[in-house]
N, C-alpha and C positions, 0 to 999 in steps of 0.2 A: 230350735226347740221353743223357747219363749214361754209365756204363761199358759198358752193353750195346752201344753203337755201336762200341767199340774192342776189347772183349774177346770172344773166341769164345764162342758160346753155352755150350759145355762144353769143358773140357779136363781131362786127368788128369795128375797127377804120377806118373810110372812109375819114376823112379829119383832118388835123392838121395845126394850125397856131400859131405863137408865136411872141411876140414883147416885148420890154422893155419900162417901164415907168420910166422916170428920166434918169440921166446920172451918170457915174462913180460909186462910192461906194454906192450912194443912189438909184441906179437902182433896179427895181423890174421886174421880168419876169412875163408875163401874157401869159398863154397857153390856147388854145381853141381846143377841139376835137369834131368831129361829129362821133357818133357811131350808129350802127344799130343792132337790134336784131329782126330777122324776118322782119316784115314790119314796126316796130317801130323805129323811128329816135329820138335820144336824143343828146343834146349838153352838154358838161361839160366845166367848166372854172376853172383854177387854178392860184393862185398868190403866188409867193415866190421869194426871192432874188436869189435862185438857180434855173437855168433853168430846170434841171432834176426833181427837187422836184415840180416845177410848173406844169410840164407835167404830173407827176404821180397824182398830186391833180386833174387835169382836168379829167383824165381817171376815177379816183375814184368818182368824182362828177357825171360824166355821168352814171357810173354803179349804183350809188345810185338812180339816177333819173329813171333808167330802173326798179328798184326794187319796185317802188311806185305803 
């Protein structure tokens, strides 16, 4: 099975935005991605203190929405 059974064959990230909520050590990154697969557009959102992790969570959230 693997990821190929749940992830669309191809998808593109067409837009990305990120901002912080809070300040200093209490800040949390919020990332937003817009993805397309064929003619289907989906958004994903990720939250995490680490900006890279927030971005990855946003992409995974969008991929999960494509698989529904």
